[in-house]
N, CA, C and O atoms as a GROMACS GRO file, in nm:
protein
  600
    1MET      N    1   3.180  -2.821   4.041
    1MET     CA    2   3.045  -2.800   4.098
    1MET      C    3   2.978  -2.952   4.109
    1MET      O    4   2.967  -3.024   4.010
    2PRO      N    5   2.941  -2.986   4.227
    2PRO     CA    6   2.889  -3.120   4.244
    2PRO      C    7   2.752  -3.148   4.201
    2PRO      O    8   2.707  -3.262   4.210
    3GLN      N    9   2.674  -3.041   4.148
    3GLN     CA   10   2.537  -3.064   4.107
    3GLN      C   11   2.518  -3.003   3.970
    3GLN      O   12   2.596  -2.917   3.928
    4SER      N   13   2.420  -3.043   3.901
    4SER     CA   14   2.373  -2.977   3.775
    4SER      C   15   2.258  -2.891   3.797
    4SER      O   16   2.160  -2.933   3.858
    5LEU      N   17   2.265  -2.765   3.748
    5LEU     CA   18   2.155  -2.677   3.766
    5LEU      C   19   2.103  -2.640   3.624
    5LEU      O   20   2.179  -2.628   3.528
    6HIS      N   21   1.968  -2.624   3.617
    6HIS     CA   22   1.911  -2.609   3.493
    6HIS      C   23   1.789  -2.512   3.502
    6HIS      O   24   1.702  -2.528   3.587
    7MET      N   25   1.787  -2.416   3.416
    7MET     CA   26   1.675  -2.323   3.410
    7MET      C   27   1.654  -2.275   3.263
    7MET      O   28   1.729  -2.192   3.212
    8LEU      N   29   1.552  -2.327   3.201
    8LEU     CA   30   1.532  -2.292   3.067
    8LEU      C   31   1.382  -2.262   3.050
    8LEU      O   32   1.300  -2.351   3.030
    9SER      N   33   1.351  -2.126   3.059
    9SER     CA   34   1.211  -2.076   3.044
    9SER      C   35   1.186  -2.056   2.896
    9SER      O   36   1.272  -2.003   2.825
   10VAL      N   37   1.067  -2.099   2.849
   10VAL     CA   38   1.032  -2.085   2.711
   10VAL      C   39   0.885  -2.038   2.693
   10VAL      O   40   0.798  -2.062   2.778
   11HIS      N   41   0.862  -1.970   2.581
   11HIS     CA   42   0.734  -1.928   2.534
   11HIS      C   43   0.699  -2.007   2.415
   11HIS      O   44   0.762  -1.990   2.310
   12ILE      N   45   0.600  -2.096   2.426
   12ILE     CA   46   0.559  -2.182   2.313
   12ILE      C   47   0.427  -2.134   2.257
   12ILE      O   48   0.336  -2.096   2.330
   13VAL      N   49   0.419  -2.138   2.118
   13VAL     CA   50   0.300  -2.094   2.057
   13VAL      C   51   0.268  -2.197   1.944
   13VAL      O   52   0.354  -2.232   1.863
   14PHE      N   53   0.137  -2.244   1.944
   14PHE     CA   54   0.094  -2.327   1.833
   14PHE      C   55  -0.052  -2.305   1.815
   14PHE      O   56  -0.122  -2.258   1.905
   15SER      N   57  -0.099  -2.340   1.694
   15SER     CA   58  -0.240  -2.321   1.655
   15SER      C   59  -0.310  -2.447   1.628
   15SER      O   60  -0.250  -2.554   1.613
   16THR      N   61  -0.446  -2.430   1.621
   16THR     CA   62  -0.528  -2.539   1.576
   16THR      C   63  -0.503  -2.562   1.431
   16THR      O   64  -0.457  -2.474   1.358
   17LYS      N   65  -0.535  -2.681   1.389
   17LYS     CA   66  -0.526  -2.709   1.238
   17LYS      C   67  -0.606  -2.611   1.161
   17LYS      O   68  -0.724  -2.591   1.187
   18LYS      N   69  -0.536  -2.542   1.059
   18LYS     CA   70  -0.596  -2.444   0.968
   18LYS      C   71  -0.652  -2.338   1.048
   18LYS      O   72  -0.741  -2.268   1.001
   19ARG      N   73  -0.605  -2.318   1.174
   19ARG     CA   74  -0.646  -2.210   1.267
   19ARG      C   75  -0.796  -2.199   1.282
   19ARG      O   76  -0.854  -2.091   1.288
   20GLU      N   77  -0.858  -2.319   1.288
   20GLU     CA   78  -1.005  -2.326   1.306
   20GLU      C   79  -1.035  -2.296   1.452
   20GLU      O   80  -0.959  -2.335   1.541
   21THR      N   81  -1.147  -2.226   1.475
   21THR     CA   82  -1.182  -2.183   1.605
   21THR      C   83  -1.251  -2.283   1.687
   21THR      O   84  -1.370  -2.270   1.717
   22TRP      N   85  -1.175  -2.390   1.727
   22TRP     CA   86  -1.228  -2.506   1.799
   22TRP      C   87  -1.240  -2.474   1.949
   22TRP      O   88  -1.328  -2.527   2.016
   23LEU      N   89  -1.158  -2.391   1.998
   23LEU     CA   90  -1.140  -2.372   2.148
   23LEU      C   91  -1.230  -2.258   2.195
   23LEU      O   92  -1.182  -2.148   2.224
   24GLY      N   93  -1.362  -2.284   2.204
   24GLY     CA   94  -1.457  -2.182   2.252
   24GLY      C   95  -1.439  -2.162   2.394
   24GLY      O   96  -1.369  -2.236   2.463
   25SER      N   97  -1.507  -2.054   2.442
   25SER     CA   98  -1.490  -2.015   2.585
   25SER      C   99  -1.540  -2.131   2.683
   25SER      O  100  -1.499  -2.132   2.799
   26THR      N  101  -1.619  -2.217   2.640
   26THR     CA  102  -1.674  -2.325   2.726
   26THR      C  103  -1.571  -2.432   2.756
   26THR      O  104  -1.580  -2.500   2.858
   27VAL      N  105  -1.474  -2.448   2.666
   27VAL     CA  106  -1.375  -2.557   2.689
   27VAL      C  107  -1.234  -2.501   2.713
   27VAL      O  108  -1.150  -2.572   2.767
   28ARG      N  109  -1.211  -2.388   2.679
   28ARG     CA  110  -1.075  -2.327   2.677
   28ARG      C  111  -1.004  -2.342   2.818
   28ARG      O  112  -0.892  -2.393   2.823
   29GLU      N  113  -1.062  -2.302   2.923
   29GLU     CA  114  -1.005  -2.304   3.054
   29GLU      C  115  -0.966  -2.451   3.089
   29GLU      O  116  -0.860  -2.476   3.146
   30ARG      N  117  -1.057  -2.548   3.052
   30ARG     CA  118  -1.032  -2.688   3.084
   30ARG      C  119  -0.912  -2.742   3.008
   30ARG      O  120  -0.833  -2.822   3.058
   31VAL      N  121  -0.901  -2.693   2.884
   31VAL     CA  122  -0.787  -2.738   2.794
   31VAL      C  123  -0.658  -2.681   2.851
   31VAL      O  124  -0.558  -2.751   2.862
   32TRP      N  125  -0.660  -2.551   2.888
   32TRP     CA  126  -0.535  -2.494   2.942
   32TRP      C  127  -0.495  -2.565   3.071
   32TRP      O  128  -0.376  -2.593   3.087
   33ALA      N  129  -0.580  -2.593   3.160
   33ALA     CA  130  -0.560  -2.663   3.287
   33ALA      C  131  -0.501  -2.801   3.259
   33ALA      O  132  -0.406  -2.844   3.324
   34TYR      N  133  -0.558  -2.866   3.162
   34TYR     CA  134  -0.511  -2.999   3.123
   34TYR      C  135  -0.368  -2.995   3.066
   34TYR      O  136  -0.285  -3.081   3.097
   35MET      N  137  -0.339  -2.893   2.984
   35MET     CA  138  -0.207  -2.879   2.925
   35MET      C  139  -0.104  -2.848   3.045
   35MET      O  140   0.011  -2.891   3.043
   36SER      N  141  -0.152  -2.775   3.143
   36SER     CA  142  -0.061  -2.743   3.256
   36SER      C  143  -0.027  -2.874   3.328
   36SER      O  144   0.088  -2.896   3.366
   37THR      N  145  -0.126  -2.959   3.347
   37THR     CA  146  -0.108  -3.094   3.410
   37THR      C  147  -0.014  -3.178   3.332
   37THR      O  148   0.070  -3.246   3.391
   38ILE      N  149  -0.023  -3.177   3.205
   38ILE     CA  150   0.071  -3.256   3.122
   38ILE      C  151   0.208  -3.213   3.141
   38ILE      O  152   0.299  -3.294   3.161
   39LEU      N  153   0.228  -3.081   3.137
   39LEU     CA  154   0.364  -3.026   3.164
   39LEU      C  155   0.418  -3.065   3.303
   39LEU      O  156   0.531  -3.111   3.317
   40GLN      N  157   0.333  -3.045   3.402
   40GLN     CA  158   0.378  -3.093   3.537
   40GLN      C  159   0.419  -3.234   3.545
   40GLN      O  160   0.517  -3.271   3.610
   41ASN      N  161   0.339  -3.317   3.474
   41ASN     CA  162   0.378  -3.458   3.473
   41ASN      C  163   0.511  -3.492   3.397
   41ASN      O  164   0.576  -3.594   3.421
   42LEU      N  165   0.546  -3.399   3.304
   42LEU     CA  166   0.680  -3.408   3.237
   42LEU      C  167   0.783  -3.346   3.315
   42LEU      O  168   0.898  -3.349   3.272
   43GLU      N  169   0.757  -3.288   3.430
   43GLU     CA  170   0.845  -3.215   3.522
   43GLU      C  171   0.892  -3.078   3.457
   43GLU      O  172   1.003  -3.029   3.479
   44CYS      N  173   0.799  -3.025   3.378
   44CYS     CA  174   0.820  -2.888   3.325
   44CYS      C  175   0.728  -2.803   3.410
   44CYS      O  176   0.607  -2.825   3.410
   45HIS      N  177   0.780  -2.712   3.478
   45HIS     CA  178   0.701  -2.622   3.566
   45HIS      C  179   0.626  -2.530   3.466
   45HIS      O  180   0.687  -2.456   3.389
   46SER      N  181   0.494  -2.538   3.474
   46SER     CA  182   0.409  -2.451   3.388
   46SER      C  183   0.385  -2.320   3.461
   46SER      O  184   0.330  -2.320   3.572
   47ILE      N  185   0.423  -2.216   3.403
   47ILE     CA  186   0.402  -2.083   3.466
   47ILE      C  187   0.261  -2.031   3.427
   47ILE      O  188   0.187  -1.985   3.514
   48THR      N  189   0.225  -2.038   3.298
   48THR     CA  190   0.087  -2.003   3.258
   48THR      C  191   0.062  -2.066   3.120
   48THR      O  192   0.155  -2.085   3.040
   49VAL      N  193  -0.063  -2.098   3.094
   49VAL     CA  194  -0.116  -2.144   2.962
   49VAL      C  195  -0.239  -2.061   2.936
   49VAL      O  196  -0.326  -2.040   3.021
   50GLY      N  197  -0.241  -2.017   2.813
   50GLY     CA  198  -0.357  -1.936   2.765
   50GLY      C  199  -0.365  -1.920   2.620
   50GLY      O  200  -0.285  -1.975   2.543
   51GLY      N  201  -0.460  -1.847   2.584
   51GLY     CA  202  -0.471  -1.824   2.429
   51GLY      C  203  -0.611  -1.786   2.394
   51GLY      O  204  -0.685  -1.729   2.474
   52VAL      N  205  -0.647  -1.820   2.271
   52VAL     CA  206  -0.784  -1.785   2.222
   52VAL      C  207  -0.834  -1.905   2.145
   52VAL      O  208  -0.774  -2.012   2.152
   53SER      N  209  -0.940  -1.890   2.074
   53SER     CA  210  -1.013  -1.998   2.018
   53SER      C  211  -0.937  -2.078   1.905
   53SER      O  212  -0.978  -2.187   1.866
   54ASP      N  213  -0.827  -2.020   1.856
   54ASP     CA  214  -0.752  -2.089   1.749
   54ASP      C  215  -0.602  -2.112   1.772
   54ASP      O  216  -0.530  -2.164   1.686
   55HIS      N  217  -0.559  -2.072   1.890
   55HIS     CA  218  -0.412  -2.103   1.920
   55HIS      C  219  -0.382  -2.089   2.073
   55HIS      O  220  -0.462  -2.032   2.148
   56VAL      N  221  -0.274  -2.137   2.114
   56VAL     CA  222  -0.239  -2.148   2.255
   56VAL      C  223  -0.095  -2.088   2.275
   56VAL      O  224  -0.007  -2.098   2.189
   57HIS      N  225  -0.080  -2.028   2.385
   57HIS     CA  226   0.051  -1.983   2.429
   57HIS      C  227   0.084  -2.049   2.560
   57HIS      O  228  -0.002  -2.060   2.647
   58VAL      N  229   0.208  -2.094   2.576
   58VAL     CA  230   0.255  -2.164   2.695
   58VAL      C  231   0.383  -2.093   2.746
   58VAL      O  232   0.478  -2.074   2.670
   59LEU      N  233   0.383  -2.056   2.871
   59LEU     CA  234   0.515  -2.022   2.939
   59LEU      C  235   0.549  -2.122   3.033
   59LEU      O  236   0.472  -2.146   3.126
   60CYS      N  237   0.662  -2.188   3.019
   60CYS     CA  238   0.702  -2.291   3.121
   60CYS      C  239   0.848  -2.293   3.123
   60CYS      O  240   0.916  -2.233   3.040
   61ASN      N  241   0.899  -2.370   3.229
   61ASN     CA  242   1.034  -2.409   3.246
   61ASN      C  243   1.057  -2.546   3.204
   61ASN      O  244   1.003  -2.636   3.269
   62LEU      N  245   1.134  -2.574   3.099
   62LEU     CA  246   1.162  -2.705   3.044
   62LEU      C  247   1.249  -2.785   3.145
   62LEU      O  248   1.337  -2.731   3.212
   63THR      N  249   1.222  -2.910   3.152
   63THR     CA  250   1.308  -3.002   3.228
   63THR      C  251   1.431  -3.038   3.152
   63THR      O  252   1.431  -3.033   3.029
   64LYS      N  253   1.535  -3.075   3.219
   64LYS     CA  254   1.653  -3.137   3.147
   64LYS      C  255   1.630  -3.279   3.115
   64LYS      O  256   1.714  -3.339   3.048
   65LYS      N  257   1.521  -3.340   3.159
   65LYS     CA  258   1.504  -3.482   3.147
   65LYS      C  259   1.444  -3.519   3.012
   65LYS      O  260   1.458  -3.632   2.966
   66HIS      N  261   1.377  -3.424   2.947
   66HIS     CA  262   1.313  -3.454   2.816
   66HIS      C  263   1.354  -3.352   2.714
   66HIS      O  264   1.364  -3.233   2.745
   67ALA      N  265   1.379  -3.397   2.597
   67ALA     CA  266   1.412  -3.302   2.481
   67ALA      C  267   1.292  -3.218   2.458
   67ALA      O  268   1.180  -3.268   2.471
   68PRO      N  269   1.309  -3.086   2.423
   68PRO     CA  270   1.192  -3.006   2.388
   68PRO      C  271   1.099  -3.060   2.279
   68PRO      O  272   0.978  -3.041   2.289
   69MET      N  273   1.150  -3.124   2.180
   69MET     CA  274   1.072  -3.194   2.084
   69MET      C  275   0.976  -3.296   2.135
   69MET      O  276   0.861  -3.306   2.091
   70ASP      N  277   1.030  -3.376   2.236
   70ASP     CA  278   0.954  -3.474   2.306
   70ASP      C  279   0.844  -3.414   2.394
   70ASP      O  280   0.732  -3.466   2.398
   71VAL      N  281   0.874  -3.305   2.464
   71VAL     CA  282   0.781  -3.233   2.539
   71VAL      C  283   0.662  -3.184   2.452
   71VAL      O  284   0.546  -3.196   2.489
   72MET      N  285   0.697  -3.131   2.338
   72MET     CA  286   0.596  -3.079   2.236
   72MET      C  287   0.509  -3.187   2.191
   72MET      O  288   0.386  -3.173   2.186
   73GLU      N  289   0.574  -3.302   2.154
   73GLU     CA  290   0.493  -3.404   2.098
   73GLU      C  291   0.388  -3.460   2.200
   73GLU      O  292   0.273  -3.489   2.165
   74THR      N  293   0.432  -3.475   2.327
   74THR     CA  294   0.344  -3.522   2.434
   74THR      C  295   0.232  -3.421   2.461
   74THR      O  296   0.114  -3.453   2.473
   75LEU      N  297   0.277  -3.296   2.469
   75LEU     CA  298   0.177  -3.194   2.503
   75LEU      C  299   0.072  -3.182   2.403
   75LEU      O  300  -0.046  -3.169   2.437
   76LYS      N  301   0.110  -3.186   2.270
   76LYS     CA  302   0.004  -3.164   2.167
   76LYS      C  303  -0.073  -3.299   2.148
   76LYS      O  304  -0.193  -3.294   2.122
   77LYS      N  305  -0.014  -3.411   2.159
   77LYS     CA  306  -0.089  -3.534   2.135
   77LYS      C  307  -0.188  -3.560   2.247
   77LYS      O  308  -0.303  -3.595   2.222
   78ASP      N  309  -0.138  -3.541   2.380
   78ASP     CA  310  -0.229  -3.571   2.482
   78ASP      C  311  -0.338  -3.464   2.500
   78ASP      O  312  -0.452  -3.499   2.532
   79SER      N  313  -0.308  -3.338   2.479
   79SER     CA  314  -0.411  -3.242   2.479
   79SER      C  315  -0.515  -3.254   2.376
   79SER      O  316  -0.633  -3.227   2.398
   80SER      N  317  -0.468  -3.296   2.257
   80SER     CA  318  -0.560  -3.321   2.143
   80SER      C  319  -0.664  -3.434   2.179
   80SER      O  320  -0.785  -3.421   2.158
   81LYS      N  321  -0.612  -3.536   2.230
   81LYS     CA  322  -0.702  -3.648   2.275
   81LYS      C  323  -0.796  -3.592   2.377
   81LYS      O  324  -0.915  -3.623   2.369
   82PHE      N  325  -0.752  -3.508   2.476
   82PHE     CA  326  -0.842  -3.457   2.577
   82PHE      C  327  -0.948  -3.366   2.515
   82PHE      O  328  -1.064  -3.375   2.554
   83VAL      N  329  -0.914  -3.286   2.428
   83VAL     CA  330  -1.017  -3.190   2.371
   83VAL      C  331  -1.128  -3.267   2.301
   83VAL      O  332  -1.244  -3.227   2.308
   84LYS      N  333  -1.093  -3.381   2.232
   84LYS     CA  334  -1.196  -3.469   2.173
   84LYS      C  335  -1.294  -3.531   2.267
   84LYS      O  336  -1.402  -3.575   2.229
   85THR      N  337  -1.254  -3.533   2.389
   85THR     CA  338  -1.350  -3.599   2.487
   85THR      C  339  -1.446  -3.498   2.550
   85THR      O  340  -1.538  -3.535   2.623
   86LEU      N  341  -1.424  -3.371   2.522
   86LEU     CA  342  -1.507  -3.271   2.591
   86LEU      C  343  -1.643  -3.247   2.526
   86LEU      O  344  -1.736  -3.201   2.592
   87ASP      N  345  -1.654  -3.279   2.398
   87ASP     CA  346  -1.788  -3.258   2.335
   87ASP      C  347  -1.780  -3.337   2.199
   87ASP      O  348  -1.678  -3.331   2.130
   88PRO      N  349  -1.888  -3.408   2.163
   88PRO     CA  350  -1.888  -3.471   2.032
   88PRO      C  351  -1.851  -3.384   1.922
   88PRO      O  352  -1.787  -3.430   1.828
   89LYS      N  353  -1.888  -3.258   1.924
   89LYS     CA  354  -1.859  -3.161   1.815
   89LYS      C  355  -1.709  -3.143   1.795
   89LYS      O  356  -1.662  -3.099   1.690
   90LEU      N  357  -1.634  -3.179   1.901
   90LEU     CA  358  -1.488  -3.158   1.889
   90LEU      C  359  -1.410  -3.286   1.847
   90LEU      O  360  -1.289  -3.297   1.866
   91ALA      N  361  -1.485  -3.381   1.788
   91ALA     CA  362  -1.419  -3.510   1.747
   91ALA      C  363  -1.315  -3.490   1.640
   91ALA      O  364  -1.221  -3.569   1.633
   92GLY      N  365  -1.326  -3.391   1.560
   92GLY     CA  366  -1.234  -3.359   1.448
   92GLY      C  367  -1.120  -3.267   1.482
   92GLY      O  368  -1.046  -3.222   1.394
   93PHE      N  369  -1.108  -3.237   1.612
   93PHE     CA  370  -1.001  -3.147   1.647
   93PHE      C  371  -0.858  -3.198   1.632
   93PHE      O  372  -0.826  -3.314   1.658
   94HIS      N  373  -0.774  -3.105   1.587
   94HIS     CA  374  -0.631  -3.137   1.570
   94HIS      C  375  -0.552  -3.003   1.588
   94HIS      O  376  -0.599  -2.894   1.556
   95TRP      N  377  -0.429  -3.020   1.642
   95TRP     CA  378  -0.342  -2.910   1.644
   95TRP      C  379  -0.266  -2.899   1.509
   95TRP      O  380  -0.252  -2.998   1.438
   96GLN      N  381  -0.222  -2.784   1.476
   96GLN     CA  382  -0.138  -2.776   1.352
   96GLN      C  383  -0.002  -2.841   1.379
   96GLN      O  384   0.043  -2.844   1.494
   97ASP      N  385   0.063  -2.891   1.276
   97ASP     CA  386   0.189  -2.969   1.299
   97ASP      C  387   0.298  -2.889   1.370
   97ASP      O  388   0.358  -2.936   1.466
   98GLY      N  389   0.322  -2.772   1.322
   98GLY     CA  390   0.435  -2.695   1.369
   98GLY      C  391   0.414  -2.628   1.503
   98GLY      O  392   0.308  -2.645   1.564
   99TYR      N  393   0.512  -2.552   1.549
   99TYR     CA  394   0.505  -2.470   1.669
   99TYR      C  395   0.627  -2.377   1.672
   99TYR      O  396   0.727  -2.395   1.603
  100GLY      N  397   0.611  -2.275   1.759
  100GLY     CA  398   0.721  -2.187   1.782
  100GLY      C  399   0.768  -2.206   1.926
  100GLY      O  400   0.682  -2.213   2.014
  101LEU      N  401   0.889  -2.214   1.957
  101LEU     CA  402   0.937  -2.232   2.097
  101LEU      C  403   1.055  -2.135   2.110
  101LEU      O  404   1.157  -2.148   2.041
  102PHE      N  405   1.039  -2.041   2.196
  102PHE     CA  406   1.131  -1.924   2.210
  102PHE      C  407   1.180  -1.919   2.355
  102PHE      O  408   1.103  -1.929   2.450
  103SER      N  409   1.312  -1.903   2.369
  103SER     CA  410   1.363  -1.888   2.508
  103SER      C  411   1.326  -1.750   2.561
  103SER      O  412   1.314  -1.649   2.492
  104VAL      N  413   1.310  -1.758   2.692
  104VAL     CA  414   1.276  -1.637   2.765
  104VAL      C  415   1.361  -1.613   2.883
  104VAL      O  416   1.376  -1.701   2.968
  105SER      N  417   1.420  -1.494   2.892
  105SER     CA  418   1.499  -1.454   3.012
  105SER      C  419   1.416  -1.452   3.137
  105SER      O  420   1.305  -1.397   3.139
  106PRO      N  421   1.472  -1.513   3.247
  106PRO     CA  422   1.391  -1.503   3.372
  106PRO      C  423   1.347  -1.358   3.404
  106PRO      O  424   1.242  -1.336   3.464
  107SER      N  425   1.426  -1.264   3.364
  107SER     CA  426   1.378  -1.120   3.397
  107SER      C  427   1.254  -1.081   3.306
  107SER      O  428   1.190  -0.980   3.335
  108HIS      N  429   1.220  -1.155   3.201
  108HIS     CA  430   1.115  -1.120   3.113
  108HIS      C  431   0.992  -1.215   3.139
  108HIS      O  432   0.888  -1.194   3.077
  109CYS      N  433   1.000  -1.310   3.220
  109CYS     CA  434   0.890  -1.404   3.246
  109CYS      C  435   0.761  -1.333   3.287
  109CYS      O  436   0.653  -1.367   3.238
  110ASP      N  437   0.770  -1.241   3.372
  110ASP     CA  438   0.644  -1.174   3.413
  110ASP      C  439   0.574  -1.100   3.305
  110ASP      O  440   0.451  -1.093   3.301
  111ALA      N  441   0.658  -1.038   3.208
  111ALA     CA  442   0.595  -0.969   3.093
  111ALA      C  443   0.531  -1.070   2.994
  111ALA      O  444   0.427  -1.043   2.935
  112VAL      N  445   0.596  -1.183   2.980
  112VAL     CA  446   0.537  -1.280   2.889
  112VAL      C  447   0.411  -1.342   2.948
  112VAL      O  448   0.311  -1.364   2.880
  113ARG      N  449   0.422  -1.368   3.076
  113ARG     CA  450   0.294  -1.416   3.151
  113ARG      C  451   0.176  -1.322   3.126
  113ARG      O  452   0.069  -1.365   3.084
  114GLU      N  453   0.197  -1.192   3.153
  114GLU     CA  454   0.094  -1.098   3.129
  114GLU      C  455   0.045  -1.095   2.986
  114GLU      O  456  -0.075  -1.088   2.961
  115TYR      N  457   0.136  -1.101   2.894
  115TYR     CA  458   0.097  -1.109   2.751
  115TYR      C  459   0.014  -1.220   2.724
  115TYR      O  460  -0.084  -1.204   2.651
  116ILE      N  461   0.042  -1.341   2.775
  116ILE     CA  462  -0.040  -1.462   2.755
  116ILE      C  463  -0.179  -1.446   2.820
  116ILE      O  464  -0.279  -1.487   2.763
  117LEU      N  465  -0.183  -1.389   2.938
  117LEU     CA  466  -0.311  -1.367   3.012
  117LEU      C  467  -0.398  -1.268   2.946
  117LEU      O  468  -0.518  -1.268   2.975
  118ASN      N  469  -0.349  -1.180   2.857
  118ASN     CA  470  -0.425  -1.074   2.800
  118ASN      C  471  -0.444  -1.110   2.644
  118ASN      O  472  -0.454  -1.019   2.561
  119GLN      N  473  -0.449  -1.234   2.611
  119GLN     CA  474  -0.465  -1.270   2.463
  119GLN      C  475  -0.599  -1.229   2.405
  119GLN      O  476  -0.609  -1.190   2.288
  120GLU      N  477  -0.705  -1.240   2.492
  120GLU     CA  478  -0.837  -1.203   2.436
  120GLU      C  479  -0.842  -1.058   2.390
  120GLU      O  480  -0.895  -1.029   2.282
  121GLU      N  481  -0.786  -0.964   2.474
  121GLU     CA  482  -0.778  -0.824   2.440
  121GLU      C  483  -0.677  -0.799   2.324
  121GLU      O  484  -0.704  -0.720   2.233
  122HIS      N  485  -0.572  -0.862   2.329
  122HIS     CA  486  -0.461  -0.855   2.223
  122HIS      C  487  -0.524  -0.886   2.080
  122HIS      O  488  -0.502  -0.817   1.981
  123HIS      N  489  -0.596  -0.986   2.083
  123HIS     CA  490  -0.643  -1.040   1.944
  123HIS      C  491  -0.775  -0.964   1.898
  123HIS      O  492  -0.836  -1.004   1.798
  124LYS      N  493  -0.815  -0.864   1.964
  124LYS     CA  494  -0.919  -0.772   1.916
  124LYS      C  495  -0.860  -0.688   1.798
  124LYS      O  496  -0.934  -0.646   1.709
  125THR      N  497  -0.731  -0.666   1.800
  125THR     CA  498  -0.664  -0.577   1.691
  125THR      C  499  -0.562  -0.649   1.617
  125THR      O  500  -0.524  -0.598   1.511
  126VAL      N  501  -0.509  -0.768   1.659
  126VAL     CA  502  -0.398  -0.832   1.602
  126VAL      C  503  -0.433  -0.974   1.561
  126VAL      O  504  -0.487  -1.048   1.643
  127THR      N  505  -0.405  -1.016   1.437
  127THR     CA  506  -0.431  -1.156   1.391
  127THR      C  507  -0.324  -1.243   1.447
  127THR      O  508  -0.219  -1.196   1.492
  128PHE      N  509  -0.352  -1.374   1.445
  128PHE     CA  510  -0.257  -1.471   1.484
  128PHE      C  511  -0.132  -1.460   1.392
  128PHE      O  512  -0.020  -1.461   1.442
  129GLN      N  513  -0.150  -1.451   1.257
  129GLN     CA  514  -0.038  -1.442   1.172
  129GLN      C  515   0.048  -1.314   1.201
  129GLN      O  516   0.171  -1.323   1.195
  130GLU      N  517  -0.009  -1.202   1.229
  130GLU     CA  518   0.060  -1.080   1.262
  130GLU      C  519   0.141  -1.113   1.397
  130GLU      O  520   0.261  -1.084   1.404
  131GLU      N  521   0.079  -1.169   1.496
  131GLU     CA  522   0.141  -1.196   1.619
  131GLU      C  523   0.261  -1.288   1.600
  131GLU      O  524   0.368  -1.263   1.654
  132PHE      N  525   0.242  -1.392   1.522
  132PHE     CA  526   0.350  -1.490   1.510
  132PHE      C  527   0.466  -1.431   1.436
  132PHE      O  528   0.581  -1.456   1.471
  133ARG      N  529   0.437  -1.349   1.332
  133ARG     CA  530   0.546  -1.280   1.253
  133ARG      C  531   0.628  -1.195   1.348
  133ARG      O  532   0.751  -1.195   1.343
  134ARG      N  533   0.557  -1.123   1.436
  134ARG     CA  534   0.626  -1.036   1.538
  134ARG      C  535   0.711  -1.120   1.623
  134ARG      O  536   0.826  -1.081   1.644
  135LEU      N  537   0.671  -1.230   1.676
  135LEU     CA  538   0.743  -1.318   1.762
  135LEU      C  539   0.865  -1.363   1.683
  135LEU      O  540   0.975  -1.358   1.738
  136LEU      N  541   0.854  -1.404   1.563
  136LEU     CA  542   0.966  -1.456   1.483
  136LEU      C  543   1.071  -1.336   1.456
  136LEU      O  544   1.192  -1.354   1.462
  137GLU      N  545   1.019  -1.229   1.429
  137GLU     CA  546   1.109  -1.117   1.405
  137GLU      C  547   1.179  -1.074   1.535
  137GLU      O  548   1.299  -1.048   1.532
  138LYS      N  549   1.111  -1.067   1.644
  138LYS     CA  550   1.163  -1.028   1.772
  138LYS      C  551   1.273  -1.123   1.818
  138LYS      O  552   1.366  -1.083   1.888
  139ASN      N  553   1.263  -1.250   1.777
  139ASN     CA  554   1.353  -1.355   1.820
  139ASN      C  555   1.466  -1.384   1.710
  139ASN      O  556   1.545  -1.478   1.718
  140GLY      N  557   1.464  -1.291   1.608
  140GLY     CA  558   1.563  -1.308   1.497
  140GLY      C  559   1.554  -1.433   1.412
  140GLY      O  560   1.655  -1.483   1.363
  141VAL      N  561   1.430  -1.483   1.394
  141VAL     CA  562   1.407  -1.603   1.320
  141VAL      C  563   1.370  -1.568   1.179
  141VAL      O  564   1.269  -1.503   1.155
  142GLN      N  565   1.456  -1.613   1.081
  142GLN     CA  566   1.412  -1.600   0.938
  142GLN      C  567   1.317  -1.707   0.901
  142GLN      O  568   1.334  -1.821   0.945
  143PHE      N  569   1.221  -1.678   0.825
  143PHE     CA  570   1.117  -1.777   0.790
  143PHE      C  571   1.065  -1.750   0.653
  143PHE      O  572   1.070  -1.640   0.599
  144ASP      N  573   1.014  -1.859   0.598
  144ASP     CA  574   0.963  -1.859   0.458
  144ASP      C  575   0.813  -1.869   0.473
  144ASP      O  576   0.762  -1.970   0.522
  145GLU      N  577   0.737  -1.761   0.431
  145GLU     CA  578   0.587  -1.751   0.441
  145GLU      C  579   0.522  -1.878   0.392
  145GLU      O  580   0.421  -1.918   0.449
  146ARG      N  581   0.575  -1.944   0.289
  146ARG     CA  582   0.514  -2.058   0.229
  146ARG      C  583   0.496  -2.170   0.328
  146ARG      O  584   0.408  -2.255   0.311
  147TYR      N  585   0.577  -2.172   0.428
  147TYR     CA  586   0.572  -2.285   0.517
  147TYR      C  587   0.508  -2.253   0.662
  147TYR      O  588   0.491  -2.342   0.744
  148VAL      N  589   0.480  -2.132   0.683
  148VAL     CA  590   0.428  -2.094   0.811
  148VAL      C  591   0.278  -2.109   0.825
  148VAL      O  592   0.230  -2.146   0.932
  149TRP      N  593   0.204  -2.083   0.724
  149TRP     CA  594   0.057  -2.070   0.744
  149TRP      C  595  -0.028  -2.188   0.693
  149TRP      O  596  -0.150  -2.174   0.680
  150ASP      N  597   0.036  -2.308   0.662
  150ASP     CA  598  -0.036  -2.423   0.613
  150ASP      C  599  -0.122  -2.485   0.724
  150ASP      O  600  -0.191  -2.585   0.700
   0.00000   0.00000   0.00000
């Protein structure tokens, strides 16, 4: 085959430091749009970015040019700097250190996209911790509770 083909769709989830509710409705859409732009600049096609006041979900296609860890570092660092510029009250904003990054079959991308777009409704009955545990279990990830919620 004379060319390299690459398609790696992922669902990324990470929260604000200590899951504080920094991302109010007045800034949320701007943050999601900025994150989408960061991903585009990294040549990762952003399918959708969304979430609620204490965490974010990203569905994107990772590029073969950057390691996933490098994409995450840039996404979190640059978006954190941006959030701090939106309002003096957000000067102490930080993302939590860790993240979840799960592969998504192309046939499931539409369902994950809808899930991300319906976060407000979803979190009326499900906490972030419950949601993240379900994602880990669904993806067969063993985890130690001591290290997940700091």
